[in-house]
Wavefront OBJ file of the C-alpha trace (Angstrom):
o trace
v 99.795 117.569 179.073
v 101.024 114.659 176.941
v 99.746 116.380 173.809
v 101.552 119.601 174.786
v 104.854 117.747 175.356
v 104.454 115.945 171.992
v 103.831 119.240 170.214
v 106.839 120.840 171.918
v 109.074 117.906 170.967
v 107.908 118.126 167.367
v 108.634 121.849 167.216
v 112.111 121.411 168.713
v 112.828 118.601 166.258
v 111.722 120.787 163.340
v 113.847 123.719 164.561
v 116.855 121.433 164.892
v 116.324 120.023 161.395
v 115.885 123.494 159.904
v 119.052 124.705 161.561
v 121.068 121.803 160.179
v 123.229 122.808 157.231
v 123.757 120.532 154.221
v 126.440 120.948 151.580
v 126.107 121.180 147.795
v 129.315 120.621 145.883
v 130.379 119.984 142.325
v 132.956 120.633 139.618
v 132.404 122.771 136.524
v 134.220 121.929 133.291
v 133.811 123.137 129.733
v 133.344 121.106 126.548
v 137.114 120.490 126.382
v 137.017 119.001 129.891
v 138.980 122.001 131.227
v 138.083 123.348 134.703
v 136.265 126.689 134.558
v 137.079 129.174 137.307
v 135.337 132.356 138.439
v 131.921 130.990 137.527
v 129.141 132.480 139.654
v 126.985 129.907 141.474
v 123.925 131.155 143.324
v 121.320 129.339 145.437
v 117.853 130.927 145.352
v 114.602 130.391 147.211
v 111.376 132.298 146.699
v 111.507 135.817 145.244
v 114.399 137.153 147.303
v 118.022 137.432 146.227
v 120.489 134.561 146.498
v 120.424 132.692 149.789
v 124.000 131.492 149.226
v 126.497 132.320 146.489
v 130.090 131.513 145.566
v 132.465 131.251 142.596
v 134.301 128.227 141.247
v 138.006 127.936 142.045
v 140.938 127.251 139.710
v 140.015 123.552 139.602
v 136.353 124.286 138.856
v 135.249 123.223 142.362
v 132.494 124.970 144.303
v 130.778 124.469 147.685
v 127.522 125.858 149.060
v 125.770 125.224 152.382
v 122.083 125.642 153.199
v 119.315 124.174 155.382
v 116.997 121.470 154.022
v 114.510 122.708 151.473
v 113.693 123.286 147.786
v 116.061 125.595 145.881
v 116.992 126.885 142.448
v 120.671 126.821 141.544
v 121.914 129.171 138.833
v 125.374 129.147 137.263
v 126.419 132.238 135.281
v 129.320 132.731 132.892
v 130.255 136.379 132.229
v 126.815 137.425 133.373
v 124.998 134.881 131.171
v 123.118 132.005 132.773
v 124.495 128.688 131.516
v 122.986 126.251 134.030
v 119.639 126.186 135.821
v 118.877 123.360 138.244
v 116.060 122.691 140.687
v 117.332 121.026 143.858
v 115.596 119.236 146.728
v 118.089 119.366 149.606
v 117.628 116.843 152.394
v 121.207 115.547 152.744
v 124.704 116.417 151.540
v 124.579 116.567 147.750
v 127.421 115.941 145.278
v 126.449 117.049 141.761
v 129.584 115.558 140.258
v 130.889 117.098 137.050
v 128.776 119.779 135.415
v 129.650 120.395 131.773
v 128.933 123.808 130.250
v 129.139 124.970 126.661
v 131.122 128.190 126.697
v 129.699 131.048 124.647
v 126.509 129.151 123.784
v 122.871 129.323 124.789
v 121.442 127.586 127.824
v 122.378 123.913 127.591
v 120.964 122.651 130.851
v 122.891 120.608 133.382
v 124.786 117.403 132.719
v 125.513 115.322 135.811
v 127.726 112.307 135.318
v 125.830 110.339 137.948
v 122.825 110.033 135.609
v 120.721 112.079 133.230
v 116.939 112.089 132.966
v 115.467 109.873 130.277
v 113.533 112.952 129.110
v 114.584 116.540 129.812
v 111.944 119.245 129.378
v 113.519 122.401 127.976
v 111.698 125.691 127.422
v 110.742 124.988 123.810
v 111.151 121.207 123.454
v 111.450 117.869 125.264
v 114.745 115.999 124.762
v 114.724 112.179 124.839
v 118.122 110.795 125.899
v 118.268 107.676 123.749
v 121.511 106.442 125.316
v 119.603 105.884 128.588
v 116.706 103.944 127.039
v 116.332 100.173 126.788
v 114.090 99.289 123.838
v 116.121 101.039 121.086
v 119.353 99.259 122.079
v 120.720 97.327 119.134
v 118.081 98.769 116.836
v 118.024 101.710 114.456
v 117.006 105.364 114.513
v 113.491 104.216 113.594
v 113.361 102.059 116.750
v 114.601 105.014 118.808
v 111.832 107.212 117.401
v 109.240 104.560 118.297
v 110.376 104.762 121.943
v 110.426 108.591 122.087
v 107.574 110.082 124.168
v 105.343 112.274 122.013
v 106.521 110.699 118.743
v 104.457 108.270 116.715
v 105.711 105.856 114.046
v 103.014 104.176 111.958
v 103.861 102.233 108.794
v 107.317 103.816 109.032
v 105.806 107.333 108.842
v 107.157 109.557 111.609
v 104.975 112.198 113.277
v 104.620 114.174 116.483
v 101.567 112.868 118.339
v 98.609 114.941 117.205
v 100.638 116.900 114.659
v 100.873 114.682 111.599
v 104.003 113.889 109.611
v 107.040 116.027 110.413
v 110.430 116.701 108.902
v 113.415 114.912 110.393
v 116.828 116.475 111.036
v 120.093 114.726 111.841
v 122.529 116.941 113.743
v 120.435 119.963 112.788
v 120.297 119.224 109.060
v 117.017 118.374 107.347
v 116.977 115.114 105.415
v 115.336 116.151 102.153
v 114.324 112.859 100.561
v 111.158 110.897 99.918
v 109.361 109.102 102.736
v 110.537 105.685 101.534
v 114.144 106.813 101.218
v 114.002 108.624 104.565
v 112.776 105.402 106.168
v 115.681 103.493 104.633
v 118.122 106.173 105.768
v 116.813 106.175 109.353
v 117.057 102.400 109.447
v 120.714 102.702 108.442
v 121.591 104.732 111.585
v 122.297 102.511 114.628
v 120.379 103.562 117.733
v 123.595 103.050 119.704
v 125.072 105.943 117.718
v 122.314 108.368 118.842
v 122.753 110.606 121.860
v 119.330 112.263 122.014
v 116.175 113.141 120.072
v 114.604 116.608 120.252
v 110.878 117.003 119.566
v 110.349 120.604 118.352
v 106.625 121.178 117.902
v 106.933 124.944 117.244
v 110.412 125.704 115.849
v 111.767 129.247 116.426
v 112.763 131.576 113.600
v 116.404 130.370 113.613
v 115.141 127.216 111.896
v 113.948 127.170 108.326
v 110.226 127.686 107.922
v 109.884 124.365 106.068
v 107.698 121.668 107.625
v 104.000 121.146 108.270
v 103.984 120.089 111.873
v 107.298 120.787 113.538
v 110.701 119.135 113.475
v 112.417 116.149 115.036
v 116.177 116.502 115.499
v 118.361 113.406 115.992
v 121.657 114.224 117.713
v 124.405 111.715 117.017
v 127.073 110.960 119.578
v 130.282 112.971 119.409
v 133.845 112.419 120.505
v 134.356 112.419 124.292
v 136.437 115.138 125.973
v 140.077 114.248 126.669
v 139.545 110.596 125.868
v 138.999 108.004 123.199
v 136.122 105.582 123.108
v 134.743 102.928 120.815
v 131.701 100.712 120.515
v 131.436 97.619 118.367
v 128.411 95.379 118.046
v 126.068 93.300 115.984
v 122.355 92.566 115.753
v 120.412 89.522 114.535
v 116.790 90.131 113.540
v 114.170 87.474 112.876
v 110.893 88.419 111.245
v 109.495 86.389 108.339
v 113.099 86.205 107.207
v 116.311 86.762 109.120
v 118.505 89.853 108.964
v 121.686 91.167 110.474
v 123.498 94.415 111.155
v 127.014 95.204 112.323
v 128.154 98.595 113.522
v 131.160 100.350 115.003
v 131.656 103.831 116.444
v 134.898 105.527 117.390
v 135.593 108.826 119.152
v 138.828 110.635 119.910
v 139.192 114.026 121.616
v 142.474 115.352 122.947
v 143.636 118.936 123.071
v 142.410 120.955 120.100
v 141.501 117.928 117.951
v 138.230 116.005 118.064
v 137.396 113.051 115.828
v 134.282 110.893 115.566
v 133.479 108.123 113.088
v 130.893 105.380 112.609
v 130.240 102.548 110.171
v 127.183 100.313 109.832
v 126.430 97.440 107.433
v 123.249 95.416 107.398
v 120.820 93.302 105.423
v 117.111 92.661 105.933
v 114.410 90.814 104.009
v 110.745 91.594 104.568
v 107.470 90.000 103.545
v 104.796 92.672 103.372
v 101.165 92.213 102.375
v 98.283 94.453 101.403
v 94.701 94.111 100.250
v 93.284 97.118 98.413
v 89.641 97.400 97.383
v 87.892 99.844 95.046
v 84.093 99.882 95.303
v 82.875 100.799 91.822
v 79.115 101.229 91.256
v 78.755 97.886 89.437
v 81.656 95.865 90.761
v 84.323 95.656 93.417
v 88.012 95.378 92.545
v 90.116 93.543 95.104
v 93.900 93.612 94.652
v 96.045 91.370 96.865
v 99.821 91.872 96.940
v 102.489 89.884 98.743
v 105.844 91.556 98.326
v 109.254 90.155 99.188
v 111.977 92.783 99.446
v 115.649 92.708 100.292
v 117.743 95.675 101.400
v 121.501 95.900 101.770
v 122.413 99.064 103.643
v 125.758 100.713 104.308
v 126.061 103.952 106.264
v 129.102 105.911 107.383
v 129.898 109.163 109.157
v 133.077 111.064 109.910
v 133.511 114.289 111.853
v 136.667 116.276 112.585
v 136.682 119.359 114.826
v 139.750 121.511 115.465
v 140.154 124.484 117.782
v 142.343 126.925 115.849
v 142.445 129.444 118.706
v 140.736 129.863 122.054
v 137.910 131.682 120.225
v 137.789 129.955 116.838
v 136.718 126.361 116.207
v 136.248 124.771 112.803
v 135.261 121.334 111.622
v 133.877 119.118 108.881
v 131.172 116.470 109.074
v 130.442 113.780 106.478
v 127.355 111.582 106.440
v 126.700 108.907 103.830
v 124.052 106.256 103.188
v 124.133 103.635 100.412
v 121.290 101.187 99.824
v 120.642 98.401 97.340
v 116.977 97.337 97.322
v 115.219 94.651 95.290
v 111.619 93.500 95.427
v 109.306 91.087 93.662
v 105.537 90.623 93.833
v 102.592 89.217 91.891
v 99.554 91.498 92.257
v 96.264 89.707 91.645
v 93.197 91.862 91.033
v 89.820 90.153 91.296
v 86.745 91.803 89.744
v 83.656 90.945 91.805
v 80.058 91.597 90.743
v 78.241 93.711 93.344
v 74.911 91.904 92.884
v 75.900 88.240 92.657
v 79.236 88.582 94.481
v 80.669 86.238 91.825
v 84.107 86.696 90.313
v 83.859 88.403 86.900
v 87.525 88.274 85.941
v 91.109 88.828 86.971
v 94.150 90.990 86.257
v 97.378 89.084 86.880
v 100.727 90.874 87.020
v 104.369 90.041 87.711
v 106.532 92.901 89.040
v 110.263 93.096 89.682
v 111.841 96.292 90.942
v 115.171 97.571 92.173
v 116.618 100.896 93.252
v 119.884 102.161 94.629
v 119.565 105.425 96.562
v 122.898 106.985 97.544
v 123.239 110.040 99.765
v 126.356 112.060 100.568
v 126.295 115.083 102.852
v 129.236 117.331 103.735
v 129.244 120.200 106.245
v 132.036 122.703 106.955
v 131.446 124.911 109.980
v 133.099 127.699 111.955
v 132.231 129.096 115.381
v 133.874 132.295 116.565
v 133.572 133.848 120.020
v 133.737 137.634 119.678
v 134.112 138.683 123.308
v 133.659 137.571 126.899
v 129.961 138.498 127.008
v 128.977 135.616 124.750
v 128.763 137.353 121.375
v 129.494 134.770 118.701
v 129.215 133.905 115.013
v 128.440 130.483 113.532
v 128.992 129.842 109.814
v 127.995 126.682 107.917
v 128.675 125.687 104.329
v 126.920 122.532 103.128
v 126.813 120.254 100.113
v 124.240 117.519 99.652
v 124.294 114.983 96.831
v 121.594 112.403 96.143
v 121.642 109.787 93.410
v 119.043 107.118 92.767
v 118.678 104.534 90.022
v 115.238 102.988 89.699
v 114.336 99.889 87.712
v 110.864 98.408 87.350
v 109.680 95.624 85.039
v 106.065 94.519 84.898
v 104.072 92.158 82.702
v 100.512 90.963 82.931
v 97.269 89.830 81.356
v 93.577 90.042 81.963
v 91.838 86.711 82.557
v 88.317 85.317 82.571
v 86.397 83.670 85.389
v 88.447 80.473 85.053
v 91.710 82.500 85.016
v 92.225 81.754 81.332
v 94.144 84.556 79.646
v 92.036 86.823 77.433
v 93.757 87.278 74.039
v 95.024 90.779 73.237
v 95.216 91.937 76.863
v 98.959 91.454 77.387
v 100.768 94.499 78.791
v 104.439 94.867 79.730
v 107.067 97.577 80.055
v 110.401 98.419 81.629
v 110.812 101.776 83.381
v 114.231 103.064 84.379
v 114.850 106.421 85.997
v 118.034 108.196 86.986
v 117.367 110.772 89.671
v 119.983 113.256 90.870
v 119.786 116.111 93.350
v 122.579 118.517 94.255
v 122.118 121.157 96.932
v 124.537 123.896 97.924
v 123.822 126.119 100.902
v 125.498 128.529 103.300
v 124.234 130.181 106.448
v 125.464 132.476 109.192
v 124.063 133.030 112.689
v 125.156 135.866 114.985
v 124.384 135.717 118.722
v 124.321 139.091 120.511
v 123.494 138.884 124.232
v 122.652 142.280 125.726
v 121.227 143.227 129.107
v 117.985 144.415 127.537
v 117.579 141.321 125.330
v 119.383 138.411 123.695
v 119.432 138.905 119.918
v 120.080 136.369 117.196
v 120.291 137.411 113.555
v 121.211 135.380 110.536
v 120.731 134.511 106.902
v 120.876 131.599 104.504
v 121.194 131.043 100.764
v 120.493 127.749 98.998
v 120.553 126.388 95.444
v 119.078 123.032 94.407
v 119.428 121.387 91.013
v 117.452 118.194 90.459
v 117.080 116.036 87.360
v 115.124 112.967 86.269
v 115.898 110.918 83.169
v 113.025 108.483 82.604
v 113.407 105.816 79.946
v 110.510 103.492 79.016
v 110.653 100.368 76.850
v 107.388 98.760 75.750
v 107.371 94.926 75.670
v 103.846 94.475 74.336
v 105.151 93.077 71.036
v 107.433 90.634 72.856
v 110.567 92.682 72.170
v 111.675 95.873 73.933
v 110.716 98.973 71.913
v 111.768 102.432 73.034
v 108.666 104.459 73.933
v 109.476 108.064 73.083
v 106.073 109.352 74.212
v 106.448 108.011 77.760
v 110.177 108.725 78.204
v 111.123 112.150 79.496
v 113.910 114.328 80.888
v 112.899 116.760 83.633
v 115.093 119.425 85.267
v 114.111 121.525 88.255
v 116.072 124.381 89.840
v 115.221 126.120 93.080
v 116.841 129.158 94.720
v 116.116 130.187 98.317
v 117.246 133.221 100.304
v 116.341 133.815 103.943
v 117.014 136.317 106.733
v 115.772 136.292 110.300
v 115.814 138.242 113.563
v 115.011 136.788 116.968
v 114.929 138.511 120.357
v 114.442 136.872 123.750
v 114.070 138.550 127.110
v 113.768 137.248 130.638
v 111.540 139.978 132.039
v 111.718 138.758 135.650
v 111.737 135.494 137.583
v 108.193 134.759 136.361
v 108.044 135.916 132.753
v 110.161 135.157 129.689
v 109.395 135.943 126.062
v 110.840 135.480 122.584
v 109.803 137.069 119.290
v 111.102 136.299 115.830
v 110.525 137.063 112.189
v 111.890 135.173 109.197
v 111.731 136.199 105.538
v 112.169 133.599 102.805
v 112.308 134.229 99.061
v 111.988 131.368 96.550
v 112.511 131.181 92.785
v 111.869 127.961 90.842
v 112.253 126.812 87.254
v 111.019 123.420 86.030
v 111.549 122.190 82.465
v 110.113 119.055 80.804
v 112.118 118.177 77.691
v 109.544 115.874 76.107
v 106.679 118.321 76.628
v 108.930 121.325 75.935
v 107.199 122.962 78.891
v 108.705 125.408 81.414
v 107.042 126.441 84.689
v 108.365 129.325 86.787
v 107.496 130.484 90.340
v 108.738 133.460 92.335
v 107.449 134.371 95.799
v 108.463 136.014 99.094
v 106.852 135.151 102.417
v 107.181 136.219 106.054
v 107.118 133.712 108.927
v 106.618 135.172 112.421
v 107.123 133.274 115.682
v 106.199 134.265 119.232
v 106.724 132.565 122.597
v 105.791 133.645 126.099
v 106.517 131.618 129.221
v 105.108 132.131 132.722
v 106.598 130.472 135.823
v 104.352 131.137 138.854
v 106.725 129.063 141.020
v 109.490 126.490 140.756
v 107.143 123.619 139.946
v 104.836 125.001 137.258
v 105.442 126.390 133.775
v 102.920 127.807 131.299
v 103.843 128.585 127.675
v 101.939 130.098 124.771
v 103.550 129.717 121.327
v 102.700 130.749 117.779
v 104.492 129.964 114.522
v 103.808 130.175 110.799
v 105.420 127.642 108.477
v 105.536 126.471 104.866
v 105.508 123.069 103.155
v 107.032 123.162 99.687
v 106.195 120.417 97.170
v 108.492 117.421 96.837
v 110.772 117.914 93.853
v 109.357 115.098 91.703
v 105.783 116.173 92.390
v 106.433 119.109 90.055
v 107.402 116.858 87.121
v 104.369 117.034 84.774
v 105.082 113.816 82.922
v 102.912 110.684 82.915
v 104.181 107.249 84.038
v 101.981 104.226 83.280
v 102.369 100.941 85.177
v 99.260 99.105 83.888
v 96.289 99.761 81.593
v 94.317 100.816 84.679
v 96.829 102.920 86.576
v 99.099 105.862 85.830
v 100.773 108.661 87.778
v 101.688 112.195 86.817
v 103.179 115.244 88.465
v 101.664 118.687 88.790
v 103.842 121.666 87.768
v 101.219 124.051 89.155
v 101.378 122.590 92.653
v 101.721 125.376 95.236
v 103.229 125.428 98.742
v 101.026 124.942 101.774
v 101.058 127.427 104.659
v 100.546 126.402 108.260
v 99.593 128.477 111.320
v 100.205 126.801 114.694
v 99.097 127.934 118.159
v 99.985 125.915 121.245
v 99.318 126.381 124.959
v 101.426 124.075 127.133
v 101.705 123.343 130.833
v 104.550 121.503 132.578
v 104.390 120.527 136.239
v 107.400 119.318 138.206
v 109.141 118.314 134.975
v 106.859 115.251 135.077
v 103.494 116.204 133.666
v 103.394 117.938 130.283
v 100.125 118.921 128.595
v 99.372 120.776 125.375
v 96.293 122.361 123.876
v 96.899 123.081 120.203
v 95.275 124.441 117.072
v 96.654 124.374 113.536
v 95.316 125.558 110.207
v 96.716 124.568 106.816
v 95.983 126.721 103.773
v 96.325 125.181 100.314
v 96.915 121.688 101.695
v 98.598 119.522 99.059
v 98.880 115.756 98.871
v 99.188 112.954 96.329
v 95.718 111.566 95.589
v 94.437 108.522 93.733
v 91.618 109.881 91.569
v 89.286 107.167 90.281
v 87.209 107.261 87.112
v 84.234 104.952 87.694
v 83.435 104.936 83.974
v 86.779 103.631 82.713
v 87.979 102.044 85.996
v 91.278 103.926 85.561
v 93.091 105.368 88.576
v 95.167 108.520 88.154
v 97.625 109.325 90.932
v 98.671 112.972 91.119
v 99.484 115.619 93.773
v 96.785 118.287 94.225
v 96.232 121.349 96.437
v 92.790 120.072 97.328
v 91.758 121.517 100.706
v 92.092 123.865 103.629
v 92.349 121.891 106.853
v 92.332 122.506 110.590
v 92.684 120.513 113.770
v 92.057 121.246 117.438
v 93.399 118.858 120.029
v 95.067 118.175 123.316
v 97.887 115.860 124.316
v 99.464 115.014 127.627
v 101.986 112.657 129.147
v 103.054 111.925 132.705
v 106.517 110.791 133.731
v 106.261 108.501 136.742
v 109.710 108.178 138.326
v 108.965 108.198 142.055
v 110.296 104.655 142.390
v 113.982 104.070 141.748
v 113.240 100.876 139.818
v 110.419 102.112 137.563
v 110.370 104.937 135.047
v 107.232 105.392 132.968
v 105.907 107.774 130.318
v 102.179 107.453 129.782
v 100.167 109.787 127.605
v 97.349 110.287 125.153
v 96.294 112.567 122.339
v 92.839 113.373 121.056
v 91.932 115.858 118.349
v 89.173 116.973 116.049
v 90.057 117.489 112.384
v 88.255 119.167 109.521
v 88.949 119.067 105.780
v 87.251 121.768 103.691
v 87.624 120.537 100.139
v 88.574 122.800 97.242
v 88.450 119.960 94.695
v 85.521 118.259 93.015
v 87.239 114.910 93.574
v 87.191 115.081 97.392
v 84.316 115.797 99.762
v 84.623 117.980 102.871
v 84.838 115.832 105.972
v 85.342 116.026 109.750
v 86.089 113.635 112.583
v 87.995 112.677 115.738
v 90.993 110.478 116.396
v 92.783 109.366 119.557
v 96.058 107.714 120.468
v 97.190 106.295 123.838
v 100.667 105.055 124.773
v 102.738 103.945 127.749
v 106.522 103.419 127.756
v 107.890 101.677 130.859
v 111.487 100.938 131.910
v 112.215 98.736 134.951
v 115.515 98.305 136.796
v 115.424 94.700 138.019
v 118.429 94.500 140.370
v 120.329 96.789 142.743
v 123.550 96.624 140.738
v 121.664 98.135 137.780
v 122.841 95.464 135.382
v 119.449 93.988 134.413
v 116.624 96.012 132.860
v 113.194 95.275 131.475
v 111.054 97.458 129.205
v 107.451 97.359 127.979
v 106.096 99.840 125.430
v 102.431 99.729 124.437
v 100.303 101.993 122.240
v 96.843 101.844 120.726
v 95.410 103.844 117.835
v 91.662 104.124 118.321
v 89.374 104.145 115.267
v 89.135 107.660 113.901
v 89.793 110.123 111.116
v 93.096 111.559 109.931
v 92.770 114.171 107.177
v 90.424 112.557 104.616
v 91.226 108.991 105.746
v 89.346 106.815 108.229
v 91.779 104.556 110.112
v 90.812 101.444 112.055
v 92.197 100.566 115.476
v 95.766 99.318 115.802
v 97.798 97.964 118.738
v 101.571 98.061 119.236
v 103.450 96.124 121.919
v 107.252 95.927 122.220
v 109.121 94.213 125.074
v 112.874 94.224 125.768
v 115.342 92.793 128.274
v 118.794 94.351 128.653
v 121.828 92.841 130.408
v 125.022 94.710 131.339
v 127.928 92.284 131.627
v 131.740 92.333 131.918
v 131.875 95.295 134.269
v 129.007 96.867 132.286
v 131.087 97.137 129.138
v 129.219 94.353 127.366
v 125.532 94.912 126.563
v 123.131 92.144 125.562
v 119.586 93.124 124.557
v 116.696 90.882 123.515
v 113.696 92.677 122.004
v 110.284 91.412 120.930
v 108.530 93.705 118.446
v 104.814 93.914 117.691
v 104.123 90.914 119.903
v 100.351 91.231 119.409
v 100.818 91.122 115.628
v 98.192 93.858 115.498
v 99.747 96.549 113.306
v 97.322 95.834 110.453
v 95.263 99.008 110.022
v 92.515 99.426 107.456
v 92.557 102.868 105.838
v 89.486 103.995 103.881
v 88.616 107.131 101.915
v 86.417 108.342 99.053
v 87.822 109.599 95.747
v 85.551 111.083 93.097
v 82.631 109.488 94.937
v 84.195 106.007 94.920
v 85.194 104.298 98.162
v 88.733 102.914 98.523
v 90.190 100.843 101.338
v 93.562 99.241 101.980
v 94.605 96.874 104.745
v 98.365 96.447 104.989
v 100.924 94.649 107.124
v 104.578 95.645 107.124
v 106.189 92.496 108.598
v 106.561 94.238 111.962
v 106.343 91.189 114.242
v 109.664 89.630 115.217
v 112.545 89.700 117.651
v 116.143 90.848 117.644
v 119.222 90.020 119.675
v 121.957 92.622 119.859
v 125.401 92.593 121.452
v 127.741 95.558 121.838
v 131.017 96.151 123.637
v 132.359 99.495 124.852
v 135.987 100.505 124.956
v 137.606 103.662 126.330
v 136.207 106.480 128.401
v 132.450 107.070 128.250
v 132.098 110.556 129.702
v 129.493 112.938 128.283
v 129.920 114.610 124.928
v 129.279 118.003 123.438
v 126.827 118.576 120.633
v 126.854 120.837 117.617
v 123.979 121.877 115.382
v 124.874 122.997 111.890
v 124.183 123.267 108.297
v 122.069 122.177 105.447
v 118.533 122.345 106.773
v 115.803 122.135 104.179
v 116.091 120.439 100.805
v 116.440 116.721 101.575
v 112.924 115.651 102.579
v 111.576 116.846 99.258
v 113.505 114.232 97.284
v 111.385 111.577 95.584
l 1 2 3 4 5 6 7 8 9 10 11 12 13 14 15 16 17 18 19 20 21 22 23 24 25 26 27 28 29 30 31 32 33 34 35 36 37 38 39 40 41 42 43 44 45 46 47 48 49 50 51 52 53 54 55 56 57 58 59 60 61 62 63 64 65 66 67 68 69 70 71 72 73 74 75 76 77 78 79 80 81 82 83 84 85 86 87 88 89 90 91 92 93 94 95 96 97 98 99 100 101 102 103 104 105 106 107 108 109 110 111 112 113 114 115 116 117 118 119 120 121 122 123 124 125 126 127 128 129 130 131 132 133 134 135 136 137 138 139 140 141 142 143 144 145 146 147 148 149 150 151 152 153 154 155 156 157 158 159 160 161 162 163 164 165 166 167 168 169 170 171 172 173 174 175 176 177 178 179 180 181 182 183 184 185 186 187 188 189 190 191 192 193 194 195 196 197 198 199 200 201 202 203 204 205 206 207 208 209 210 211 212 213 214 215 216 217 218 219 220 221 222 223 224 225 226 227 228 229 230 231 232 233 234 235 236 237 238 239 240 241 242 243 244 245 246 247 248 249 250 251 252 253 254 255 256 257 258 259 260 261 262 263 264 265 266 267 268 269 270 271 272 273 274 275 276 277 278 279 280 281 282 283 284 285 286 287 288 289 290 291 292 293 294 295 296 297 298 299 300 301 302 303 304 305 306 307 308 309 310 311 312 313 314 315 316 317 318 319 320 321 322 323 324 325 326 327 328 329 330 331 332 333 334 335 336 337 338 339 340 341 342 343 344 345 346 347 348 349 350 351 352 353 354 355 356 357 358 359 360 361 362 363 364 365 366 367 368 369 370 371 372 373 374 375 376 377 378 379 380 381 382 383 384 385 386 387 388 389 390 391 392 393 394 395 396 397 398 399 400 401 402 403 404 405 406 407 408 409 410 411 412 413 414 415 416 417 418 419 420 421 422 423 424 425 426 427 428 429 430 431 432 433 434 435 436 437 438 439 440 441 442 443 444 445 446 447 448 449 450 451 452 453 454 455 456 457 458 459 460 461 462 463 464 465 466 467 468 469 470 471 472 473 474 475 476 477 478 479 480 481 482 483 484 485 486 487 488 489 490 491 492 493 494 495 496 497 498 499 500 501 502 503 504 505 506 507 508 509 510 511 512 513 514 515 516 517 518 519 520 521 522 523 524 525 526 527 528 529 530 531 532 533 534 535 536 537 538 539 540 541 542 543 544 545 546 547 548 549 550 551 552 553 554 555 556 557 558 559 560 561 562 563 564 565 566 567 568 569 570 571 572 573 574 575 576 577 578 579 580 581 582 583 584 585 586 587 588 589 590 591 592 593 594 595 596 597 598 599 600 601 602 603 604 605 606 607 608 609 610 611 612 613 614 615 616 617 618 619 620 621 622 623 624 625 626 627 628 629 630 631 632 633 634 635 636 637 638 639 640 641 642 643 644 645 646 647 648 649 650 651 652 653 654 655 656 657 658 659 660 661 662 663 664 665 666 667 668 669 670 671 672 673 674 675 676 677 678 679 680 681 682 683 684 685 686 687 688 689 690 691 692 693 694 695 696 697 698 699 700 701 702 703 704 705 706 707 708 709 710 711 712 713 714 715 716 717 718 719 720 721 722 723 724 725 726 727 728 729 730 731 732 733 734 735 736 737 738 739 740 741 742 743 744 745 746 747 748 749 750 751 752 753 754 755 756 757 758 759 760 761 762 763 764 765 766 767 768 769 770 771 772 773 774 775 776 777 778 779 780 781 782 783 784 785 786 787 788 789 790 791 792 793 794 795
């Protein structure tokens, strides 16, 4: 009888709870912070129609009531879904202000009470940098290190399991060399970044350029109906000290929006490397300790103006100016393989300097054609890159007692003036129909790049112009592209998107000294396909395919020879061809917490700069070569643990199997595994949410990447963040590479000769940053535009 009464009481309690109605309320505003009325808001459960529905009033307010349970809330604007939100209703819920982007694609929901650290969209995860701890006071490179699914090793950025990727800032590809891209990313304050998008399989709207996907860094924009500012400074201590000061300002009232930022910093680094070449009779060991100094200035300015209710225009400027100097004294020791005794030395003094300068200007227009969401976006872009390189070296060969051997003196001065100008224009038309959402567009681009290399030989003791080694090289590239993309939500379970992109390329490279011209002309198609299956509200399956291209860096095509010692020279390859990449990815997302991917990629005509060793002369020739077809099969996963209000964690791993099928006699075919494990953890220490603690750890297990074998490597960063003065003042203390274990050994075979290099990039240190916020800090709108391809190919 007692059990029966208990069961009856439980049932009555459940009926009473189910009958209880809870409210869901909120306010909808557009990107200009204006209330939006007559928006449809529906509450759905299961496969039936809406359980509750309403429209927003003249102030943008809405109110729904429903029993406790799990629901899907959809907000539609002129029949087009602009917000999708999963809701667990167990008490009255106030969603606060929901910002929508009128006449744009699905933007997701923005709730002023707090945004997820990572938002999982249909085709990409978005890392909200402004909510993270570790990057505070750092740079864009520090923000990338803290982004789930992104890996930064020796300042090379990649998607975990995908290899090096191309990086965009506000939708525009940064076409410059890896070293210059690193410098540029370090010039962008992390406090000026809103979010980072990790796009493993870019749709056809994006250019087909890039081996392994894209990473897009969205900078903060002006706030709606407000002004805001942020000023701060950072002190960094590694081997040497460094500093950085930055300021951001935003203004947005009425039809005018303005955003500006300025950053100035200086950093000295002490980097070391030990490179070994294992010749048949002897081993060459070169030790280098390099001291470098960088002065960096970066600036941005954006102005948007709404000409009419349907026409918005704006300009965006981005500039980066760097002055770098370095000095080192490479010492090469020749060691006999049998006796292990030193046979001799090569001693060199090197001084180098370069001044890369980048200016980028974008002019955009967005026009809304009608109330159904049809729109046109037009971008005109100009990109200018200038770089002056200077390098002086002098050295001698020496005997076993380090006495200089007569007649072995070598010395030269190399100066190079590098310029790149890119002009591009593109148009995108969005056409939402009931049967499908269409996007069509096109792009034209022209790039003109030049190198003026001047060499003076100092072997006689006086500088003598070396006509044979000096050269002027000019390279022109024309690109035209057109694309069509169609997406369709078939029903509540299935959604698909298909796209096709055509790109035509014409190139002309001319070497003045060689009097040699090389011409290329080709047209390629790049299809993309996506299909998504949602069996219920908590599970999502996606299958994606894309084909992409990787064009050679501009300077790789320069055929001329540059010598830096009697035993080393580099040369370009005018016959270098693009690589083509096919990517297939199957992904699964559960509860917006657990994301897993199974992927396969194949690269045809893989090209890379190789050091080719002649074991007879002991001379190393460095040149880019299309040397292999490669493939990799792997899986990656991460889990977002956020069940506790004080702990948010992203923990994941990647493992893959790679194969290199060589097409060159210098490189052998090779296969192997590699694995990477990481865990990023943020802790809220107190109830007032003014003290935070963060620990990020990653380990690279020994394995193979392309033709290289890489040893294990550990990375540990720790940060403490304080919010003071009514949370307007931020103080962050960060310890980087606390284990001092980012010292990988990379080994490979070239022409049958083993090479290895163990390097350390002065990564261990700490930084203290302080910043102060002024004005209103409501959420901002974002805009993607412009010049998308040419910059990462700058050398």
